[in-house]
N, C-alpha and C positions, 0 to 999 in steps of 0.2 A: 769220297765215295769211296768204296769198298767193294773190287774187284773179285767175282768168284773166278779161278782159273780151274774152267771141270774138263776133265777129259780120262781116257785110259791113261797108265805108265807106259810112257814111251811117243805118246802123242804130240808134243814140244811140247808143252805149258812152260813148264822154266824158260825155256828158250824166246817164248815170245811176251812172257811179264817180264822178263830182262831187258828186253827191247821197248818194249811199251816203256816202262821204268824209265828210260833214259830217252826218251820222248815228250814224255807227262811232267809234269812235277808229281813223281812215283815212288814207291817204295816197296818192296817185295817182299813178302813174310813169307818163307819158306818152313812148312811145314817140319821137315826131316831135319834141317838144320838147326831148329828148337828143340827137338826130341833131342839130337845129338848136345845142345850145351846144358839141359836139366838133367839127361840121365847116362848116367856110367853106363859102359856099355853091357856090363852083367843085367843092367836094368831096363836095357832097352826092348821092349815088348812089340811088337807087329799087331798090335790089338787093335777093336774101336774102342775100347776105352782109352786106351792111353794115345789114340789120334784124338777122339773128343777134346783130350784134356787139354792137348797141344793147342788143339781149333781154338777154344778158350781165351787160352795165352795168346792165340793170336788176334783174337777179336779183343782182347785188352788192351793191348797193345797198339793196334789200331786205332780207336777211340782214341789214347793219349795223342797219338800221332795228328789225327784229325781235330783235336783240341786245340793244338799247337800250331794247324794249318789246314785251315777247310778247303785250301783247293788242292789238298796231296789226294793223290790215287792212290789207294793202298791195294796189292792186288797180293791175292790168300792164291798161295803156291804151296804143294808137293802134298797134297792132296786128291784124290779123284773128285770127290764129291759123288761118287756115283750112287749114293743112298739121299734121299729127299730129303729126310731130316737134318742131314748135315747143312744140304743150301738154305732150308725154310729155317735154321737156327740163324745161318748169317743177315737174311731178308730181317727178323724178327729182331734182330742186334740193330739191325741199321735202324727200324724206328723208333728203336728206345733209346741210342743216342744220337737223333734228329739226322742222321747221313741218309742218302744212296746208295742203292748197289744196279752193279750188273754183271751179267752171268756169260764167260766167253767160254764156250766149249770147243776143245781144239780136238780134233777128231784126223785121221789120213787113215792108211791100206793097212792092213794087219801086216804085211812083211816090212813096212816099213819101222814101225813100231818096234817088232819086233828085232831087225837090227840094230836099230838104237838101244835097245837095251841089251842085247849083244854086245855092243861097243862100250856102252858105259860098263859095263862088266869087266870085260879086257881092260881098259884102261883104268878102272878103279875110279871112276869121275864121280860115281853118287854115294851120298849120306845113309839112303835105305839100303841093306843085305837083302831086302827079300822082294826086288824088284825083277822077277824072271817073268818069262815066259806063261808058267804057272799061273802067276800073280794076273799077267794080263789074262789070259784066257777066265780065269775065277771070278775076275773082277768086269768085265764084259760081259758073262753070263748072267750077273746077279745085278746089272746095270739098271735105275728104274730111272725111267725116263724125265726128262729136266721140262716140266710144266708149267713155268713160269717166262717171260722173255728171256730170248738170249740171241747171241751172235755165235754160229755157227764157223771156226776158222778151220779151211783144209789146210792141213801145216806139210800137206806134199805140197803146196805152192812154196813161189818164193817168200820167202822171210818177212822182207818188205812190203810187198801184197799185203799178207797176213796183217802185220801190224798197222799199216795205212787202214785196211777196213775195221780195223779193232778201232782205230781213232776216229773214224766216221762212226760208227756204235756209240764211241761213249760221245762224243761231242752231241749226238742225237737224242740221249740220256739226258742229259745235264744240261744240256741249251749252250754250253760255251765251256770252251777245256782252252787252257793257256798251255800250248806246247812248244819243246823245243823242235828245233829242225836239227836233230843229232843226225 
């Protein structure tokens, strides 16, 4: 299964994805880490074209991993999936490779997201240098609603309850999930 981790910057997608990967047979593919591995700093662009390119690398990697282990849950992280075409590309790809997909949309109060972004900048803990309050507001303004089935996770809540809810949703989507009680 390929899991789309959707949500505005700072809404907790990475935190939830990493926690889920610990409980599932899961692997997190982080677009920002992939971009940093592929492009030297002088060639990093925070553009849709480069993000789309990195998403294609993520999808090819997901297909490779799923061919080796069909029980794996590949969590696509590091992209907001704010545009419909980005999500539709994942769903279309899943159909092409015979996989299922699920969408988890992380949300939280704006003040929470902005605080998280400020903390990440202050601590230099995120590979994407463009994660700012301005980016948050730009993406929020241009956000295209998610039309297909999804689970909305309010990440202002306890992480364990978010992960438990996501696990239940994924079980409902697949009928069976082998989870690790970590």
